[in-house]
DSSP file (Angstrom, degrees, kcal/mol; ACC not computed):
  #  RESIDUE AA STRUCTURE BP1 BP2  ACC     N-H-->O    O-->H-N    N-H-->O    O-->H-N    TCO  KAPPA ALPHA  PHI   PSI    X-CA   Y-CA   Z-CA
    1    1 A M              0   0    0      0, 0.0     2,-0.3     0, 0.0    94,-0.1   0.000 360.0 360.0 360.0 127.9   15.1   -2.2   -3.3
    2    2 A K        -     0   0    0     94,-0.1    93,-0.1    44,-0.0    44,-0.1  -0.607 360.0-141.5 -79.9 134.2   12.7   -4.7   -4.8
    3    3 A M        -     0   0    0     -2,-0.3    93,-0.2     1,-0.1    74,-0.1  -0.702  29.6 -99.8 -91.1 146.7   11.7   -7.7   -2.7
    4    4 A P        -     0   0    0      0, 0.0     3,-0.2     0, 0.0    92,-0.1  -0.341  24.5-159.9 -65.6 147.2   11.3  -11.0   -4.5
    5    5 A T  S    S+     0   0    0      1,-0.1     3,-0.4     8,-0.1    13,-0.1   0.207  72.1  84.8-110.6  14.1    7.7  -12.1   -5.3
    6    6 A T  S    S+     0   0    0      1,-0.2    -1,-0.1     8,-0.0     8,-0.0   0.550  76.4  65.0 -95.9  -7.1    8.3  -15.8   -5.6
    7    7 A N        +     0   0    0     -3,-0.2    -1,-0.2    68,-0.1     2,-0.2  -0.089  63.5 151.2-109.4  36.8    8.1  -16.9   -2.0
    8    8 A F        -     0   0    0     -3,-0.4     3,-0.5     4,-0.3    67,-0.2  -0.455  34.6-155.7 -69.5 137.2    4.4  -16.1   -1.2
    9    9 A K  S    S+     0   0    0     65,-0.9    66,-0.2     1,-0.2    -1,-0.1   0.768  86.9  59.7 -83.8 -27.5    3.0  -18.4    1.4
   10   10 A K  S    S-     0   0    0     64,-0.5    -1,-0.2     2,-0.1     3,-0.1   0.327 118.9-100.5 -86.4   8.9   -0.7  -18.1    0.3
   11   11 A G  S    S+     0   0    0     -3,-0.5     2,-0.6     1,-0.3    -2,-0.1   0.614  77.0 142.6  82.6  10.7   -0.1  -19.4   -3.1
   12   12 A I        -     0   0    0      1,-0.1    -4,-0.3     5,-0.0    -1,-0.3  -0.778  25.2-179.3 -86.9 122.6   -0.1  -15.9   -4.7
   13   13 A S        +     0   0    0     -2,-0.6     2,-0.3    -3,-0.1    -1,-0.1   0.475  53.3  36.4-108.5  -3.1    2.5  -16.0   -7.4
   14   14 A N  S  > S-     0   0    0      1,-0.1     4,-1.9    -8,-0.0     3,-0.3  -0.948  80.4-105.4-147.3 169.0    2.6  -12.6   -8.8
   15   15 A S  H  > S+     0   0    0     -2,-0.3     4,-2.5     1,-0.2     5,-0.1   0.769 113.9  60.5 -68.9 -25.7    2.2   -8.9   -7.9
   16   16 A K  H  > S+     0   0    0      2,-0.2     4,-2.1     1,-0.2    -1,-0.2   0.918 107.3  45.4 -66.2 -41.9   -1.3   -8.6   -9.4
   17   17 A D  H  > S+     0   0    0     -3,-0.3     4,-1.9     2,-0.2    -2,-0.2   0.902 113.3  49.6 -67.2 -40.5   -2.6  -11.2   -7.0
   18   18 A L  H  X S+     0   0    0     -4,-1.9     4,-2.5     1,-0.2    -2,-0.2   0.906 108.5  54.5 -63.2 -40.9   -0.8   -9.6   -4.1
   19   19 A L  H  X S+     0   0    0     -4,-2.5     4,-2.6     1,-0.2    -2,-0.2   0.925 107.5  49.3 -56.9 -46.5   -2.3   -6.2   -5.2
   20   20 A M  H  X S+     0   0    0     -4,-2.1     4,-2.3     1,-0.2    -1,-0.2   0.878 110.6  50.5 -64.2 -37.2   -5.8   -7.7   -5.1
   21   21 A D  H  X S+     0   0    0     -4,-1.9     4,-2.4     2,-0.2    -1,-0.2   0.906 111.1  48.6 -66.7 -40.5   -5.2   -9.1   -1.6
   22   22 A I  H  X S+     0   0    0     -4,-2.5     4,-2.6     2,-0.2    -2,-0.2   0.926 111.5  49.1 -64.3 -44.8   -3.9   -5.8   -0.4
   23   23 A V  H  X S+     0   0    0     -4,-2.6     4,-2.4     1,-0.2    -2,-0.2   0.920 111.9  49.1 -61.7 -43.5   -6.9   -3.9   -1.8
   24   24 A T  H  X S+     0   0    0     -4,-2.3     4,-2.5     2,-0.2    -1,-0.2   0.910 110.3  51.6 -61.4 -42.6   -9.2   -6.5   -0.2
   25   25 A F  H  X S+     0   0    0     -4,-2.4     4,-1.5     2,-0.2    -2,-0.2   0.932 110.7  47.6 -59.2 -46.9   -7.4   -6.0    3.1
   26   26 A L  H  <>S+     0   0    0     -4,-2.6     5,-2.4     1,-0.2    -2,-0.2   0.882 111.7  50.5 -64.4 -38.9   -7.8   -2.2    2.9
   27   27 A E  H ><5S+     0   0    0     -4,-2.4     3,-1.7     1,-0.2    -1,-0.2   0.914 108.3  52.4 -63.6 -42.5  -11.5   -2.5    2.1
   28   28 A D  H 3<5S+     0   0    0     -4,-2.5    -1,-0.2     1,-0.3    -2,-0.2   0.805 105.4  55.4 -63.7 -29.0  -12.0   -4.9    5.0
   29   29 A E  T 3<5S-     0   0    0     -4,-1.5    -1,-0.3    -5,-0.2    -2,-0.2   0.357 119.9-113.1 -84.7   5.3  -10.3   -2.3    7.3
   30   30 A K  T < 5 +     0   0    0     -3,-1.7    -3,-0.2     1,-0.2     2,-0.1   0.752  62.4 153.4  69.4  27.5  -12.9    0.3    6.0
   31   31 A L      < -     0   0    0     -5,-2.4     2,-0.3    23,-0.1    23,-0.2  -0.477  28.3-151.7 -75.9 161.9  -10.5    2.5    4.1
   32   32 A F  E     +A   53   0A   0     21,-2.5    21,-2.2     1,-0.2    -1,-0.0  -0.816  59.9  36.4-135.6 172.3  -12.1    4.4    1.3
   33   33 A D  E    S-     0   0A   0     -2,-0.3     2,-0.4     1,-0.2    -1,-0.2   0.910  72.4-175.2  49.5  49.8  -11.3    5.9   -2.1
   34   34 A I  E     -     0   0A   0     -3,-0.2     2,-0.4    18,-0.1    18,-0.2  -0.634   4.8-178.8 -81.1 126.4   -8.9    3.1   -2.9
   35   35 A V  E     -A   51   0A   0     16,-2.8    16,-2.7    -2,-0.4     2,-0.4  -0.984  14.6-156.8-127.2 134.9   -7.1    3.6   -6.2
   36   36 A N  E     -A   50   0A   0     -2,-0.4     2,-0.5    14,-0.2    14,-0.2  -0.931   9.5-165.0-109.4 138.6   -4.5    1.2   -7.8
   37   37 A I  E     -A   49   0A   0     12,-3.0    12,-2.2    -2,-0.4     2,-0.4  -0.986  16.8-134.4-124.8 125.6   -2.1    2.6  -10.3
   38   38 A C  E     -A   48   0A   0     -2,-0.5    10,-0.2    10,-0.2     3,-0.2  -0.662  21.2-179.2 -78.1 127.0    0.0    0.4  -12.7
   39   39 A L    >>  +     0   0    0      8,-3.2     4,-2.4    -2,-0.4     3,-1.4   0.256  43.0 117.7-109.3  10.1    3.6    1.6  -12.7
   40   40 A H  T 34 S+     0   0    0      7,-0.6    -1,-0.1     1,-0.3     8,-0.1   0.855  90.2  24.0 -49.9 -45.1    5.0   -0.9  -15.2
   41   41 A E  T 34 S+     0   0    0     -3,-0.2    -1,-0.3     1,-0.1     3,-0.1   0.347 123.9  54.8-104.0   6.6    6.0    1.7  -17.7
   42   42 A K  T <4 S+     0   0    0     -3,-1.4     2,-0.3     1,-0.3    -2,-0.2   0.644 112.0  19.2-111.0 -21.6    6.4    4.6  -15.3
   43   43 A S     <  -     0   0    0     -4,-2.4    -1,-0.3     3,-0.2    -4,-0.0  -0.999  44.2-155.3-152.7 145.9    8.8    3.4  -12.6
   44   44 A Q  S    S+     0   0    0     -2,-0.3     3,-0.1     1,-0.1    -1,-0.1   0.470  90.4  73.8 -95.5  -5.2   11.4    0.7  -12.1
   45   45 A E  S    S-     0   0    0      1,-0.2     2,-0.3    -6,-0.1    -1,-0.1   0.801 108.7  -0.8 -79.7 -30.5   10.9    0.8   -8.3
   46   46 A A        -     0   0    0     -7,-0.2    -3,-0.2     1,-0.1    -1,-0.2  -0.979  52.1-134.5-155.8 161.7    7.5   -1.0   -8.2
   47   47 A D  S    S+     0   0    0     49,-2.3    -8,-3.2    -2,-0.3    -7,-0.6   0.801  89.1  15.2 -88.6 -34.5    4.9   -2.6  -10.3
   48   48 A F  E     -Ab  38  97A   0     48,-2.0    50,-2.3   -10,-0.2     2,-0.4  -0.952  57.5-152.5-140.4 157.0    1.8   -1.0   -8.6
   49   49 A M  E     -Ab  37  98A   0    -12,-2.2   -12,-3.0    -2,-0.3     2,-0.4  -0.997  10.4-159.1-128.0 137.2    0.9    1.8   -6.3
   50   50 A V  E     -Ab  36  99A   0     48,-3.1    50,-3.2    -2,-0.4     2,-0.4  -0.961   6.2-170.4-114.8 132.9   -2.1    1.8   -4.0
   51   51 A I  E     +Ab  35 100A   0    -16,-2.7   -16,-2.8    -2,-0.4     2,-0.3  -0.990  17.0 157.6-123.5 130.6   -3.6    5.0   -2.7
   52   52 A S  E     - b   0 101A   0     48,-2.0    50,-2.6    -2,-0.4     2,-0.4  -0.936  28.4-131.1-146.9 167.3   -6.3    5.0    0.0
   53   53 A S  E     -Ab  32 102A   0    -21,-2.2   -21,-2.5    -2,-0.3     2,-0.3  -0.958   8.7-162.8-127.2 142.8   -7.8    7.1    2.7
   54   54 A G        -     0   0    0     48,-3.0   -23,-0.1    -2,-0.4   -24,-0.1  -0.883  27.3-125.1-116.6 155.2   -8.6    6.6    6.4
   55   55 A S  S    S+     0   0    0     -2,-0.3     2,-0.3    48,-0.2    48,-0.1   0.668  86.2  11.6 -77.6 -16.4  -10.9    8.8    8.4
   56   56 A S  S  > S-     0   0    0     46,-0.1     4,-2.5     1,-0.1     5,-0.2  -0.965  77.2-103.8-153.0 166.0   -8.4    9.6   11.2
   57   57 A S  H  > S+     0   0    0     -2,-0.3     4,-2.8     1,-0.2     5,-0.2   0.877 121.0  55.8 -60.1 -37.3   -4.8    9.3   12.2
   58   58 A R  H  > S+     0   0    0      2,-0.2     4,-2.7     1,-0.2     5,-0.2   0.918 109.3  44.7 -62.9 -43.6   -5.8    6.4   14.5
   59   59 A Q  H  > S+     0   0    0      2,-0.2     4,-2.6     1,-0.2     5,-0.3   0.909 113.9  50.0 -67.6 -41.0   -7.3    4.5   11.6
   60   60 A V  H  X S+     0   0    0     -4,-2.5     4,-2.0    27,-0.2    -2,-0.2   0.939 115.8  42.9 -60.4 -47.6   -4.4    5.3    9.3
   61   61 A S  H  X S+     0   0    0     -4,-2.8     4,-2.4    26,-0.2    -2,-0.2   0.940 116.0  46.7 -64.2 -50.1   -1.9    4.1   11.9
   62   62 A S  H  X S+     0   0    0     -4,-2.7     4,-2.4    -5,-0.2    -2,-0.2   0.919 114.1  46.8 -61.2 -47.0   -3.8    1.0   13.0
   63   63 A T  H  X S+     0   0    0     -4,-2.6     4,-2.6    -5,-0.2    -1,-0.2   0.895 111.2  52.7 -64.4 -40.0   -4.5   -0.2    9.4
   64   64 A S  H  X S+     0   0    0     -4,-2.0     4,-2.5    -5,-0.3    -2,-0.2   0.932 110.8  46.4 -61.5 -45.9   -0.9    0.4    8.5
   65   65 A E  H  X S+     0   0    0     -4,-2.4     4,-2.0     1,-0.2    -2,-0.2   0.902 113.3  49.1 -64.2 -41.0    0.4   -1.7   11.4
   66   66 A K  H  X S+     0   0    0     -4,-2.4     4,-2.6    -5,-0.2    -1,-0.2   0.898 111.5  49.6 -64.4 -39.9   -2.1   -4.5   10.6
   67   67 A L  H  X S+     0   0    0     -4,-2.6     4,-2.7     2,-0.2     5,-0.2   0.908 108.5  52.4 -67.0 -41.8   -1.1   -4.4    7.0
   68   68 A L  H  X S+     0   0    0     -4,-2.5     4,-1.9     1,-0.2    11,-0.2   0.923 113.2  45.0 -57.2 -44.6    2.6   -4.7    7.8
   69   69 A N  H  X S+     0   0    0     -4,-2.0     4,-3.0     2,-0.2     5,-0.3   0.901 111.4  52.9 -65.9 -42.4    1.8   -7.7   10.0
   70   70 A H  H  X S+     0   0    0     -4,-2.6     4,-2.5     1,-0.2     5,-0.4   0.923 110.6  46.8 -59.3 -46.9   -0.4   -9.2    7.4
   71   71 A L  H  X S+     0   0    0     -4,-2.7     6,-2.0     1,-0.2     4,-1.5   0.883 115.2  46.7 -64.8 -38.6    2.3   -9.0    4.7
   72   72 A K  H  X S+     0   0    0     -4,-1.9     4,-1.2     4,-0.3    -2,-0.2   0.949 118.3  39.2 -68.8 -49.4    5.0  -10.4    7.0
   73   73 A I  H  < S+     0   0    0     -4,-3.0    -2,-0.2     1,-0.2    -3,-0.2   0.918 125.1  34.8 -69.2 -44.9    2.9  -13.3    8.3
   74   74 A N  H  < S+     0   0    0     -4,-2.5   -65,-0.9    -5,-0.3   -64,-0.5   0.771 135.9  16.3 -85.9 -26.4    1.2  -14.3    5.1
   75   75 A Y  H  < S-     0   0    0     -4,-1.5    -3,-0.2    -5,-0.4    -2,-0.2   0.468  92.2-118.7-127.2  -5.2    3.9  -13.6    2.5
   76   76 A G     <  +     0   0    0     -4,-1.2     2,-0.6    -5,-0.4    -4,-0.3   0.731  62.0 150.0  70.6  20.6    7.2  -13.3    4.4
   77   77 A I        -     0   0    0     -6,-2.0     2,-0.9    -7,-0.1    -1,-0.2  -0.793  35.0-160.8 -93.2 117.9    7.4   -9.7    3.1
   78   78 A I        -     0   0    0     -2,-0.6     2,-0.2    -3,-0.1    -9,-0.1  -0.870  22.4-158.3 -95.1 106.4    9.3   -7.3    5.5
   79   79 A S        -     0   0    0     -2,-0.9     2,-0.3   -11,-0.2    15,-0.2  -0.526  14.5-126.6 -90.4 150.6    8.1   -3.9    4.3
   80   80 A K  E     -C   93   0A   0     13,-2.0    13,-2.9    -2,-0.2     2,-0.4  -0.727  31.0-163.6 -87.8 146.5    9.8   -0.6    4.8
   81   81 A V  E     -C   92   0A   0     -2,-0.3     2,-0.3    11,-0.2    11,-0.2  -0.993  13.7-175.8-138.5 142.0    7.5    2.1    6.3
   82   82 A E  E     +C   91   0A   0      9,-2.1     9,-2.3    -2,-0.4    -2,-0.0  -0.982  66.1  25.5-131.7 144.3    7.6    5.9    6.6
   83   83 A G  S  > S+     0   0    0     -2,-0.3     4,-2.4     7,-0.2     5,-0.4   0.499  70.3 126.5  89.9   5.6    5.2    8.2    8.3
   84   84 A L  T  4  +     0   0    0      1,-0.2     6,-0.1     2,-0.2   -19,-0.1   0.819  65.8  64.3 -67.3 -29.7    3.8    5.9   11.0
   85   85 A E  T  4 S+     0   0    0      1,-0.2    -1,-0.2     2,-0.0     5,-0.1   0.924 119.1  21.6 -60.8 -46.2    4.7    8.3   13.8
   86   86 A N  T  4 S-     0   0    0     -3,-0.3    -2,-0.2     3,-0.1    -1,-0.2   0.762  88.8-153.1 -93.0 -28.7    2.3   11.1   12.7
   87   87 A A     <  +     0   0    0     -4,-2.4   -27,-0.2     2,-0.2   -26,-0.2   0.791  60.2 117.3  57.9  33.1    0.0    8.9   10.6
   88   88 A N  S    S+     0   0    0     -5,-0.4    15,-2.3     1,-0.4     2,-0.3   0.791  93.3   4.3 -86.4 -36.7   -1.1   11.7    8.3
   89   89 A W  E    S- D   0 102A   0     -6,-0.4     2,-0.5    13,-0.2    -1,-0.4  -0.903  73.2-168.6-149.1 115.0    0.4    9.8    5.4
   90   90 A V  E     - D   0 101A   0     11,-2.8    11,-2.7    -2,-0.3     2,-0.5  -0.927   4.0-162.3-109.5 129.2    1.9    6.4    5.7
   91   91 A L  E     -CD  82 100A   0     -9,-2.3    -9,-2.1    -2,-0.5     2,-0.5  -0.953   4.2-169.0-111.1 123.6    4.0    4.9    2.9
   92   92 A I  E     -CD  81  99A   0      7,-3.1     7,-3.0    -2,-0.5     2,-0.8  -0.963   6.2-160.2-114.6 120.8    4.6    1.1    2.9
   93   93 A D  E     +CD  80  98A   0    -13,-2.9   -13,-2.0    -2,-0.5     5,-0.2  -0.873  17.7 168.9-102.0 104.6    7.1   -0.2    0.5
   94   94 A S        -     0   0    0      3,-2.3     2,-1.1    -2,-0.8     4,-0.1   0.134  54.8-106.6-101.6  19.5    6.4   -3.9    0.0
   95   95 A G  S    S+     0   0    0      1,-0.2    -1,-0.1     2,-0.1   -90,-0.1  -0.749 108.9  29.2  96.8 -91.3    8.8   -4.3   -2.9
   96   96 A D  S    S+     0   0    0     -2,-1.1   -49,-2.3   -50,-0.2   -48,-2.0   0.646 124.1  49.9 -79.0 -15.0    6.5   -4.7   -6.0
   97   97 A I  E     -b   48   0A   0    -50,-0.2    -3,-2.3   -51,-0.2     2,-0.5  -0.988  65.2-157.0-132.2 128.4    3.7   -2.6   -4.5
   98   98 A L  E     -bD  49  93A   0    -50,-2.3   -48,-3.1    -2,-0.4     2,-0.5  -0.898  15.2-160.0-100.0 127.9    3.8    0.8   -2.8
   99   99 A I  E     -bD  50  92A   0     -7,-3.0    -7,-3.1    -2,-0.5     2,-0.5  -0.945   6.3-169.6-115.8 123.5    0.9    1.4   -0.5
  100  100 A N  E     -bD  51  91A   0    -50,-3.2   -48,-2.0    -2,-0.5     2,-0.5  -0.949   1.8-173.6-111.6 125.8    0.0    5.0    0.5
  101  101 A I  E     +bD  52  90A   0    -11,-2.7   -11,-2.8    -2,-0.5     2,-0.3  -0.975  16.9 179.1-122.0 117.3   -2.6    5.5    3.3
  102  102 A F  E     -bD  53  89A   0    -50,-2.6   -48,-3.0    -2,-0.5   -13,-0.2  -0.738  37.0-119.7-114.7 156.1   -3.6    9.1    3.9
  103  103 A K    >>  -     0   0    0    -15,-2.3     4,-2.2    -2,-0.3     3,-0.7  -0.769  47.6-111.9 -78.8 146.1   -5.9   11.2    6.0
  104  104 A P  H 3> S+     0   0    0      0, 0.0     4,-2.5     0, 0.0     5,-0.2   0.853 113.9  50.8 -54.8 -42.7   -8.2   12.8    3.4
  105  105 A E  H 3> S+     0   0    0      1,-0.2     4,-1.5     2,-0.2     5,-0.1   0.840 111.7  48.1 -68.2 -30.9   -7.0   16.4    3.8
  106  106 A V  H <> S+     0   0    0     -3,-0.7     4,-2.2     2,-0.2     5,-0.2   0.883 111.0  51.2 -73.6 -39.5   -3.4   15.3    3.3
  107  107 A R  H  X S+     0   0    0     -4,-2.2     4,-2.5     1,-0.2     5,-0.3   0.914 109.3  50.7 -62.4 -42.9   -4.3   13.2    0.2
  108  108 A D  H  < S+     0   0    0     -4,-2.5    -1,-0.2    -5,-0.2    -2,-0.2   0.882 110.0  51.3 -61.1 -38.4   -6.1   16.2   -1.2
  109  109 A Y  H  < S+     0   0    0     -4,-1.5    -2,-0.2    -5,-0.2    -1,-0.2   0.931 118.0  34.5 -66.4 -46.8   -3.1   18.4   -0.7
  110  110 A Y  H  < S-     0   0    0     -4,-2.2    -2,-0.2    -5,-0.1    -1,-0.2   0.788  82.7-163.0 -84.0 -28.7   -0.5   16.1   -2.3
  111  111 A Q    >X  +     0   0    0     -4,-2.5     4,-1.1    -5,-0.2     3,-0.5   0.885  15.4 173.8  47.8  54.4   -2.8   14.7   -5.1
  112  112 A L  H 3> S+     0   0    0     -5,-0.3     4,-2.3     1,-0.2     5,-0.3   0.845  71.0  64.5 -58.9 -35.9   -0.6   11.7   -6.0
  113  113 A E  H 3> S+     0   0    0      1,-0.2     4,-2.5     2,-0.2    -1,-0.2   0.912  99.9  51.7 -56.6 -42.8   -3.2   10.3   -8.4
  114  114 A K  H <4 S+     0   0    0     -3,-0.5    -1,-0.2     1,-0.2     4,-0.2   0.883 110.8  48.5 -62.5 -37.8   -2.8   13.3  -10.7
  115  115 A M  H  < S+     0   0    0     -4,-1.1     3,-0.4     1,-0.2    -1,-0.2   0.906 120.6  34.1 -69.0 -41.1    1.0   12.9  -10.8
  116  116 A W  H  < S+     0   0    0     -4,-2.3    -2,-0.2     1,-0.2    -1,-0.2   0.670 110.3  60.5 -93.0 -17.7    0.9    9.2  -11.5
  117  117 A L     <        0   0    0     -4,-2.5    -1,-0.2    -5,-0.3    -2,-0.1   0.314 360.0 360.0 -92.5  10.4   -2.2    8.9  -13.7
  118  118 A V              0   0    0     -3,-0.4    -1,-0.2    -4,-0.2    -2,-0.1   0.480 360.0 360.0 -71.8 360.0   -0.8   11.3  -16.4
């Protein structure tokens, strides 16, 4: 289910601006190998996908929880989340943007970039 993008509190009015804020947030949390993929012509579920890596399950879990809180407080976005219990791969569905936070070995195994960058 797509969440509306018109009620942003920080003055961000579109999904591209929200994407840049999410990428900046992930960089500030010291995640690495951050990739954004435009899904406009590939999926009706979201406009963008972000794929990033954290060095440990603790970093993946902590960053995911902080990002969920950031989206809720700053934009009023209540995101759906999967994988937080194990924190090998956390998927956050914020409506227009899907955020994947992986441990490196799990990211290498699934290779989402190859599937979506075709």
